[in-house]
C-alpha positions as CSV (number, residue, x, y, z in Angstrom):
1,X,5.2,-65.1,64.7
2,X,6.9,-63.8,61.6
3,X,10.1,-65.9,61.6
4,X,11.7,-64.7,58.4
5,X,11.0,-61.0,59.2
6,X,12.2,-61.5,62.7
7,X,15.4,-63.1,61.5
8,X,16.1,-60.4,59.0
9,X,15.4,-57.6,61.6
10,X,17.7,-59.2,64.2
11,X,20.5,-59.7,61.7
12,X,20.3,-56.1,60.4
13,X,20.2,-54.6,63.9
14,X,23.1,-56.7,65.0
15,X,25.1,-55.5,62.0
16,X,24.2,-51.9,62.8
17,X,25.5,-51.9,66.4
18,X,29.2,-50.9,66.7
19,X,31.2,-52.7,69.4
20,X,32.1,-49.4,71.0
21,X,28.4,-48.7,71.6
22,X,28.1,-51.6,73.9
23,X,31.5,-51.2,75.6
24,X,33.3,-53.9,73.5
25,X,36.7,-53.5,71.7
26,X,36.5,-53.5,67.9
27,X,39.5,-55.9,67.6
28,X,41.8,-56.2,64.6
29,X,40.2,-59.2,62.8
30,X,36.5,-58.2,62.7
31,X,34.9,-59.1,59.3
32,X,31.9,-56.9,60.0
33,X,31.6,-53.5,61.6
34,X,28.7,-54.7,63.7
35,X,28.4,-57.2,66.5
36,X,29.2,-60.9,66.3
37,X,26.5,-63.4,67.2
38,X,28.5,-64.6,70.2
39,X,28.7,-60.9,71.4
40,X,24.9,-60.5,71.2
41,X,24.5,-63.8,73.1
42,X,26.8,-62.6,75.8
43,X,25.1,-59.3,76.1
44,X,21.6,-60.8,76.2
45,X,22.5,-63.7,78.5
46,X,21.5,-66.5,76.1
47,X,23.2,-69.2,74.1
48,X,25.0,-68.5,70.8
49,X,23.0,-71.4,69.3
50,X,19.7,-69.8,70.1
51,X,20.9,-66.5,68.5
52,X,21.9,-68.4,65.4
53,X,18.5,-70.2,65.2
54,X,16.7,-66.9,65.6
55,X,18.7,-65.3,62.8
56,X,18.1,-68.3,60.6
57,X,14.3,-68.4,61.3
58,X,14.5,-71.8,62.9
59,X,13.7,-70.9,66.5
60,X,10.7,-71.5,68.7
61,X,8.8,-68.4,69.7
62,X,11.0,-66.4,72.1
63,X,9.6,-65.3,75.4
64,X,9.0,-61.7,76.3
65,X,11.9,-61.9,78.7
66,X,14.3,-63.0,75.9
67,X,12.9,-60.3,73.7
68,X,13.6,-57.7,76.4
69,X,17.2,-59.0,76.7
70,X,17.7,-58.8,73.0
71,X,16.3,-55.3,72.9
72,X,18.8,-54.2,75.5
73,X,21.7,-56.0,73.9
74,X,21.0,-54.4,70.5
75,X,20.2,-51.0,71.9
76,X,16.8,-50.9,70.3
77,X,14.7,-47.7,70.4
78,X,11.2,-47.8,71.8
79,X,9.8,-48.1,68.3
80,X,12.2,-50.8,67.3
81,X,11.5,-52.7,70.5
82,X,7.7,-52.6,69.8
83,X,8.4,-53.9,66.3
84,X,10.6,-56.7,67.7
85,X,7.7,-57.8,69.9
86,X,5.2,-57.7,67.1
87,X,7.4,-59.8,64.8
88,X,7.8,-62.4,67.6
89,X,4.0,-62.6,68.0
90,X,3.8,-60.8,71.3
91,X,2.2,-57.5,72.4
92,X,4.9,-54.9,73.0
93,X,5.4,-53.5,76.5
94,X,2.6,-51.2,77.4
95,X,3.1,-47.5,77.9
96,X,1.0,-47.8,81.0
97,X,1.8,-49.9,84.0
98,X,5.2,-51.0,85.2
99,X,8.0,-50.8,82.6
100,X,9.6,-54.2,81.8
101,X,12.3,-53.1,79.3
102,X,14.8,-50.3,79.9
103,X,14.6,-47.4,77.5
104,X,17.2,-47.4,74.8
105,X,18.5,-43.9,75.8
106,X,19.0,-45.0,79.4
107,X,20.9,-48.1,78.3
108,X,23.2,-46.0,76.2
109,X,23.8,-43.8,79.3
110,X,24.7,-46.9,81.3
111,X,27.4,-47.6,78.6
112,X,28.7,-44.0,78.8
113,X,29.1,-44.1,82.6
114,X,31.9,-46.7,82.3
115,X,33.4,-47.5,85.7
116,X,30.6,-45.6,87.6
117,X,28.0,-48.0,88.8
118,X,24.5,-47.3,87.4
119,X,21.2,-49.0,87.0
120,X,17.9,-48.5,85.3
121,X,14.8,-49.2,87.4
122,X,11.1,-49.2,87.0
123,X,9.0,-47.0,89.2
124,X,8.3,-50.0,91.4
125,X,12.0,-50.6,92.0
126,X,12.6,-53.5,89.6
127,X,16.1,-53.4,88.0
128,X,15.7,-53.4,84.2
129,X,19.4,-53.0,83.2
130,X,22.8,-52.6,84.8
131,X,26.3,-51.6,83.6
132,X,29.3,-53.8,84.4
133,X,30.4,-51.6,87.3
134,X,27.1,-52.1,89.1
135,X,27.3,-55.8,88.5
136,X,30.6,-55.8,90.3
137,X,29.2,-53.7,93.1
138,X,25.9,-55.5,93.8
139,X,25.6,-58.6,91.6
140,X,23.0,-59.3,89.0
141,X,19.8,-57.5,90.1
142,X,17.8,-58.5,87.0
143,X,17.6,-62.2,87.8
144,X,14.7,-62.1,90.3
145,X,11.2,-63.3,89.5
146,X,7.7,-62.8,91.1
147,X,7.5,-60.2,93.8
148,X,11.2,-60.5,94.5
149,X,11.7,-58.4,91.4
150,X,10.9,-55.4,93.6
151,X,13.5,-54.3,96.1
152,X,10.9,-53.1,98.5
153,X,9.5,-56.7,98.7
154,X,12.9,-58.3,99.2
155,X,13.8,-55.7,101.9
156,X,10.8,-56.5,104.0
157,X,10.6,-60.2,103.5
158,X,14.2,-61.4,103.2
159,X,16.4,-60.7,106.2
160,X,19.6,-61.4,104.3
161,X,19.0,-58.3,102.1
162,X,19.3,-56.0,105.0
163,X,22.8,-57.4,105.8
164,X,24.1,-55.4,102.9
165,X,23.4,-52.1,104.8
166,X,24.7,-50.9,108.1
167,X,22.2,-51.5,110.9
168,X,22.1,-47.8,111.8
169,X,20.8,-47.1,108.3
170,X,18.0,-49.7,108.3
171,X,15.3,-47.4,109.7
172,X,16.0,-44.6,107.2
173,X,16.2,-47.1,104.3
174,X,12.9,-48.7,105.3
175,X,11.2,-45.3,105.6
176,X,12.5,-44.2,102.1
177,X,11.4,-47.4,100.4
178,X,7.8,-47.2,101.7
179,X,7.5,-43.4,101.1
180,X,8.7,-43.9,97.6
181,X,6.2,-46.7,97.0
182,X,3.5,-44.5,98.4
183,X,4.3,-41.9,95.8
184,X,4.1,-44.4,93.0
185,X,0.8,-45.8,94.4
186,X,-0.7,-42.3,94.4
187,X,0.5,-41.6,90.9
188,X,-0.9,-45.0,89.7
189,X,-4.0,-45.0,91.9
190,X,-6.1,-47.1,89.5
191,X,-3.4,-49.7,88.7
192,X,-4.3,-53.1,90.1
193,X,-0.6,-54.2,89.9
194,X,0.5,-51.6,92.4
195,X,-2.5,-52.2,94.7
196,X,-1.9,-56.0,94.7
197,X,1.8,-55.6,95.5
198,X,0.9,-53.3,98.5
199,X,-1.6,-55.8,99.8
200,X,0.8,-58.7,99.5
201,X,3.4,-56.7,101.4
202,X,1.0,-55.7,104.1
203,X,0.2,-59.4,104.6
204,X,3.9,-60.5,104.6
205,X,5.5,-57.9,106.8
206,X,4.3,-56.2,110.1
207,X,6.9,-53.5,109.7
208,X,5.8,-52.7,106.2
209,X,2.1,-52.5,107.3
210,X,3.0,-50.2,110.2
211,X,5.0,-47.9,108.0
212,X,2.5,-47.9,105.2
213,X,-0.3,-46.8,107.6
214,X,1.8,-43.8,108.5
215,X,1.0,-42.5,104.9
216,X,4.3,-40.7,104.4
217,X,5.1,-39.8,100.7
218,X,8.5,-39.0,99.2
219,X,10.2,-39.6,95.8
220,X,13.9,-40.2,96.3
221,X,16.1,-38.0,94.1
222,X,19.4,-38.1,96.1
223,X,20.8,-40.2,98.9
224,X,24.0,-41.2,100.7
225,X,24.2,-44.8,102.0
226,X,26.7,-47.4,102.9
227,X,26.8,-50.7,100.9
228,X,28.5,-53.5,102.8
229,X,30.3,-55.6,100.2
230,X,31.5,-59.1,101.2
231,X,34.8,-58.7,99.4
232,X,35.9,-55.2,100.0
233,X,33.9,-54.1,103.0
234,X,31.8,-50.9,103.5
235,X,31.4,-48.5,100.6
236,X,30.0,-45.0,101.2
237,X,28.1,-44.1,98.1
238,X,26.3,-41.0,96.9
239,X,23.2,-41.9,94.9
240,X,21.6,-39.7,92.3
241,X,18.3,-40.6,90.7
242,X,17.2,-39.2,87.3
243,X,13.6,-39.8,86.5
244,X,12.2,-40.0,82.9
245,X,9.4,-37.5,82.0
246,X,6.7,-40.1,82.3
247,X,8.1,-41.1,85.8
248,X,8.0,-44.8,84.7
249,X,11.8,-45.4,84.7
250,X,14.8,-44.1,86.8
251,X,18.5,-44.0,86.2
252,X,20.3,-44.6,89.5
253,X,24.0,-43.5,89.5
254,X,26.2,-44.3,92.4
255,X,29.5,-42.5,93.0
256,X,32.1,-42.9,95.8
257,X,31.5,-40.4,98.6
258,X,35.1,-40.4,99.9
259,X,38.7,-41.4,98.9
260,X,38.6,-44.7,100.8
261,X,35.5,-45.8,99.0
262,X,37.0,-44.8,95.6
263,X,40.0,-47.0,96.3
264,X,37.8,-49.9,97.4
265,X,35.6,-49.6,94.4
266,X,38.6,-49.5,92.1
267,X,39.8,-52.7,93.7
268,X,36.4,-54.3,93.3
269,X,36.3,-53.4,89.6
270,X,39.7,-55.2,89.2
271,X,38.5,-58.2,91.1
272,X,35.3,-58.4,88.9
273,X,32.1,-60.3,89.6
274,X,33.5,-63.8,90.0
275,X,31.9,-65.7,92.8
276,X,29.8,-62.8,93.9
277,X,27.2,-63.9,96.5
278,X,23.5,-63.9,95.8
279,X,21.9,-60.6,96.7
280,X,22.8,-56.9,97.3
281,X,20.2,-54.2,97.2
282,X,20.6,-51.4,94.6
283,X,18.8,-48.6,96.4
């Protein structure tokens, strides 16, 4: 770990990011054009003290999860993200396999979408980044660990997840999740991570095993579904999925499909994320 170089890099990148780039007001009493340490801490979901220690070269080695959060908060490019990992003594995220850090360009698009809920996902359905509107709509989807990082795993192993969809949509949603995973498994045929996930799902869920054996394949590009929110009720959303050229990451954008949903979503954005219950599926 190169503490001094890491500290210098983080300070300079923080000072280079303008508040407007991350959806923050500039404010009248800002001594620097860049972000404050407390703003980086808020965006990265860590303590201000830890950010200070990192910038002063006094911290312990940060984990890859913390580095990913810092890379998103500071809007680092792929090259800058790799450099950050090297300075911290870690191997950068691999180009092959499942993406663990959202691409900087996609994170910037999240910022630009404003009050339109949007997420960045890996090709296995792990949420890598969200904008505030999606947090209000479905809660923090980046907090999961283990196999629960993947929506397809939560859908088939946690009954509470399906409560966020109308019962009449369950069959279609199950079919889409499995067909999408089939497409990823075919594209990454020699990847042990995908194969192991499929085997664990086959062992955990009879429904998944039955649907997997049907061998249907489909990559989802557009969809319409109803999200049942515990505070404002059902929300009919149109979902558009934009896929990166290497097919490793997706930008999922959700827009209200009718006037009633638009009004409910506007109310939800006013209410904010306070006391939002645990889980709501993003796809």
